C-alpha positions as CSV (number, residue, x, y, z in Angstrom):
1,M,0.0,0.0,0.0
2,N,1.5,3.4,-0.9
3,K,1.6,6.2,1.6
4,G,-1.3,8.1,0.0
5,A,-3.5,5.1,-0.5
6,D,-6.8,5.0,1.5
7,L,-8.6,1.9,2.4
8,Y,-12.0,3.6,1.9
9,D,-11.4,5.4,-1.4
10,G,-14.3,4.5,-3.8
11,T,-16.5,2.9,-1.1
12,E,-19.7,4.0,0.5
13,F,-17.5,5.2,3.5
14,E,-15.3,7.6,1.5
15,E,-17.3,10.7,2.3
16,Y,-17.4,9.7,6.0
17,M,-13.6,9.2,6.1
18,A,-13.0,12.6,4.3
19,E,-15.2,14.4,6.9
20,I,-13.6,12.6,9.8
21,R,-10.1,13.4,8.5
22,K,-11.1,17.1,8.2
23,H,-12.7,17.5,11.6
24,V,-11.3,14.7,13.8
25,C,-7.9,13.5,12.5
26,S,-6.8,17.2,12.1
27,R,-7.1,17.4,15.9
28,C,-5.5,14.0,16.8
29,I,-2.3,14.3,18.8
30,E,-1.5,10.7,18.0
31,R,-1.3,11.0,14.2
32,P,2.2,10.4,12.8
33,P,4.0,13.0,10.7
34,D,2.5,13.2,7.2
35,G,-0.6,11.3,8.4
36,P,-3.4,10.6,7.8
37,P,-3.7,8.0,6.5
38,C,-1.9,6.6,9.5
39,Q,-1.8,2.8,8.9
40,P,0.8,3.0,6.1
41,L,3.0,5.1,8.5
42,G,2.9,2.4,11.2
43,K,0.1,3.8,13.4
44,R,-2.8,1.4,13.9
45,C,-5.6,4.0,13.8
46,G,-8.9,3.0,15.3
47,V,-10.8,5.1,12.9
48,E,-9.1,3.6,9.8
49,I,-9.5,0.1,11.1
50,N,-13.1,0.4,12.3
51,L,-14.8,3.0,10.2
52,P,-17.8,0.9,9.1
53,Q,-18.4,-0.2,12.6
54,L,-18.0,3.4,13.9
55,V,-20.5,4.8,11.3
56,E,-23.0,2.0,12.1
57,A,-22.7,2.6,15.9
58,V,-23.4,6.3,15.3
59,H,-26.4,5.5,13.1
60,K,-27.9,3.4,15.9
61,E,-28.4,6.5,18.0
62,H,-29.9,10.0,17.6
63,S,-29.4,11.9,20.8
64,N,-28.5,15.3,22.1
65,W,-26.4,13.5,24.7
66,M,-23.0,11.8,24.2
67,A,-23.6,9.0,26.7
68,P,-25.6,6.8,24.3
69,Y,-23.0,7.2,21.5
70,I,-20.2,6.3,23.9
71,E,-22.1,3.2,25.0
72,H,-22.6,2.1,21.4
73,F,-19.0,2.9,20.5
74,H,-17.7,0.7,23.4
75,E,-20.1,-2.1,22.6
76,D,-20.0,-2.1,18.8
77,V,-16.5,-0.9,18.0
78,C,-14.1,-1.2,21.0
79,A,-15.3,-4.7,22.0
80,H,-14.3,-6.1,18.6
81,C,-11.3,-3.9,17.7
82,V,-8.0,-5.6,16.8
83,N,-6.2,-2.9,18.8
84,R,-8.0,-4.0,22.0
85,Q,-5.5,-5.3,24.6
86,T,-2.5,-3.8,22.7
87,E,-0.4,-0.7,23.1
88,H,-2.7,1.1,20.6
89,C,-5.6,0.9,23.0
90,P,-7.3,3.1,24.0
91,C,-7.1,5.0,20.7
92,A,-7.4,8.7,20.3
93,L,-11.0,8.2,19.2
94,E,-11.9,7.5,22.8
95,F,-11.2,11.3,23.4
96,L,-12.4,12.5,19.9
97,L,-15.6,10.6,19.7
98,E,-17.8,13.7,20.0
99,L,-16.1,15.2,16.9
100,A,-16.5,11.9,15.0
101,V,-20.2,11.8,15.8
102,E,-20.6,15.4,14.6
103,A,-18.7,14.5,11.4
104,I,-20.7,11.4,10.6
105,E,-24.0,13.3,11.3
106,A,-22.8,16.1,9.0
107,V,-22.4,13.6,6.2
108,D,-25.7,12.1,6.9
109,E,-27.4,15.5,6.8
110,R,-25.7,16.3,3.4
111,K,-26.8,13.0,2.0
112,Q,-30.4,13.5,3.2
113,K,-30.6,17.0,1.7
114,A,-29.2,15.8,-1.6
115,A,-31.8,13.0,-1.7
116,Q,-34.6,15.5,-1.3
């Protein structure tokens, strides 16, 4: 995989990844120099590894409170993450989850407006 390659290019998750990179990854203190993408640079990023599960977990909830999102995140993403029980856990997403939820919901809102 080349440094610029992205696992989600050309998939249904491409727009979500772009929005997350803009609003979440840009604030991540764990991203390696020249990242993202981070996996090709040796950083096992929880977002890059678990994006479909993260989007699905956010789609399960519509709340003004973060607690339900955190619960779904831990049950649906963290519990099955390959980084669990490694030096890469907890990932930065644990602290940036609110921004990820906002990014995913922004994409959903754009998609909904485009469909109307």
